[in-house]
N, C-alpha and C positions, 0 to 999 in steps of 0.2 A: 847702434844701428848697423845692420848688415846690408851689403850692397851686392846685388846679383847682376852680372854682366854676361849676356848671352850672345856669343859671336856665331856667325854663320847663318843667320836668318836670311833666307833669300828675299830678294826684292818682291817676289810674287806673293810672299806671305803677308797679307794685308793687316793693317793695324787692328781691325776688328777681331781677327783670329787671335792676335796676341792678347788683346785686352779681355776678350770674352772667354777664351779657352786656355791658352798657355799660361798666362800670368796667374790666374786663380789656381791652376793645377800645381804650379811651382810653389806658390804661397802656402797651399795646404800641405805640401811635402815638408815645408820648413816648420810651420807652427804646430804640426802634429807631433813633432819631437819635443816633448815636454822638457827634456834636459837642456834645450837651447834657451828656454825661458824668453821666447820672442813672440810678439803679437804682430798682427798684420800692419800696424802702423810703424813698426821698427824695421821694415824691410823695404829697400828701394830697388827698382828694376830698371835696367837699361838694355835696350835691344838694338844695338847698331846693326843696320841691315847691310847685307853684302850685295851690292848692285851687280857684281860679276857672277855670283853663284846662281845656278839654276836649281829648280826643285828636285832634280834627280841627283843622285850621288851627294847627298847632303852630309856635311860634317859640322856638327854643332858642338861648340865648346862653351861650357858654363863655368864661370869663375865666381866664387863667393868670396868677397873681400870684406874687410872690416868686421869679421866675426871675433869679437873680443874674447880673449882667453879667459875662461872661468873654470872653476873646479869641476863642474858637471859636464863641461864640453871636452870630454876625453877623446882620444884617438878613435875609439870605437864609435862614439856618438858622431864624430865628424865623418867617419866612413859610412855610417848609416844614412847621414844626411846626403852625402854624395850619391849613394845608391838610390835613395828616394827621389832625388832630383832627376837622375837619369831615367828612372822608370816613369816618372810623371811626364817628362819631355818626350820620351819615346812614343807615347800614345798619339802625339800630334805631328809626327813626321813619317815619311815613307819607310817601309819595312827595311830597306837597305841602308838607312841612315846610320852614321856612326855618331854617338853622343858621348862626350867625355865631360867629367866634372872635376874641378880642382877647388878644394877648400883651403883658403889661406887664412890661418888664424892670425889675430892681430893683438899685439900688446900695446895698450894705449899709453903706457909709461914711456914708450919709445918715441912718442910724438903724436899728440892728438889735440884738437881743439874744435869746439862747436860754437856757432854763434848763439846757441841757446844757453851757453854756459858763461859767456863773458858780457861785460858792459861795453857798449860802443859809444 
């Protein structure tokens, strides 16, 4: 499962805009890259809102965490993912907004557990 954390969302950006517009656009940018082999149920989104930031001069930072390293997930594919996410997000913010995306590959052998994989 991949986790997207998008920082810099202004308080004025209401939940409906995130749910109905931004989240689906970002999700499409991810699942459209077939090399990632991800579907919509394998991506979680978190949008911590910045109460101090106003709608002008937006700086949006997207982190993709937990993207397991796999053979098809090359540097080129991760770069295309970052570009796709920036393009998808850019459509939802003011023209002067700066949007950056960081893809953080993850090796599950370095430490990973899921409640779906163990008995409690």
